[in-house]
C-alpha positions in Angstrom: 28.7 -1.7 25.5 28.6 -2.6 21.8 27.1 -6.0 22.7 24.2 -4.3 24.5 23.7 -1.9 21.6 23.6 -4.8 19.1 21.1 -6.7 21.3 18.8 -3.7 21.1 19.1 -3.4 17.3 18.7 -7.2 16.7 16.4 -8.6 19.4 15.6 -12.3 19.3 12.2 -11.7 17.7 13.9 -10.3 14.6 16.7 -12.8 14.1 14.8 -16.1 13.3 15.4 -17.1 9.6 15.3 -14.2 7.2 14.9 -10.8 8.9 11.7 -8.9 8.3 13.7 -6.0 6.8 15.4 -8.3 4.3 12.0 -9.9 3.4 10.3 -6.5 2.9 13.2 -5.1 0.9 13.4 -8.2 -1.3 9.6 -8.1 -2.0 9.5 -4.3 -2.5 7.0 -3.8 0.4 6.1 -0.3 1.3 6.1 0.9 4.9 2.5 0.1 5.7 2.7 -3.4 4.2 6.1 -4.0 5.7 4.9 -3.0 9.1 1.9 -5.4 8.8 4.4 -8.2 8.0 6.7 -7.1 10.9 3.8 -7.1 13.4 2.5 -10.4 12.3 6.0 -12.0 12.4 6.6 -11.0 16.0 3.2 -10.6 17.7 3.5 -13.7 19.8 7.3 -13.5 20.4 8.0 -9.9 21.2 5.4 -9.6 24.0 3.9 -13.1 24.7 1.9 -11.6 27.7 0.0 -9.3 25.3 0.1 -10.6 21.7 -2.8 -8.4 20.8 -0.7 -5.3 21.0 1.2 -6.0 17.7 -2.0 -7.5 16.1 -3.8 -4.2 16.7 -0.8 -2.3 15.3 -1.0 -4.6 12.3 -4.7 -4.0 11.9 -4.2 -0.2 12.0 -1.5 -0.4 9.3 -3.6 -2.7 7.2 -6.7 -0.5 7.4 -4.7 2.5 6.5 -3.2 0.7 3.5 -6.6 -0.4 2.4 -7.9 3.2 2.7 -5.0 4.4 0.6 -5.5 1.8 -2.1 -9.2 2.3 -2.2 -8.8 6.1 -2.6 -6.2 5.5 -5.3 -8.7 3.2 -7.1 -11.3 5.9 -6.9 -9.0 8.6 -8.1 -7.8 6.4 -11.0 -11.5 5.6 -11.9 -12.4 9.3 -11.9 -9.3 10.1 -14.0 -10.2 7.5 -16.6 -13.8 8.9 -16.7 -12.5 12.4 -17.2 -10.1 11.3 -20.0 -12.9 9.4 -21.7 -15.1 12.5 -21.6 -12.3 14.5 -23.2 -11.8 11.8 -25.9 -15.5 11.6 -26.5 -15.8 15.4 -26.8 -12.8 15.6 -29.1 -14.3 12.8 -31.3 -17.5 14.7 -31.6 -15.6 17.9 -32.5 -13.7 16.0 -35.2 -16.8 14.3 -36.5 -18.4 17.8 -36.8 -15.4 19.0 -38.8 -15.5 16.2 -41.3 -19.2 15.5 -41.5 -21.6 18.4 -41.6 -24.5 18.0 -39.3 -27.5 16.6 -41.0 -30.0 18.9 -39.4 -28.3 22.1 -40.3 
């Protein structure tokens, strides 16, 4: 019984060289990136009759990861712009305090 259970946990497509889990852990890969690596590592071994199945799974994870990273970049860019506006506004206020406006 335990032999069958172990076979289900560690199928042959996961036991060549370093395991994908060990690799992902040692390289601090998140779930999406780790799943991409997993699907690429096994696509032609797990189901040789239909290797596209895991490649499509990898593609879906990769596209989702790209979307997350792109949205983070946009959010970070907007945050930097907002911070810069606050700094610029604060600089103008400080300049007004220390240097009276010429036209007044």
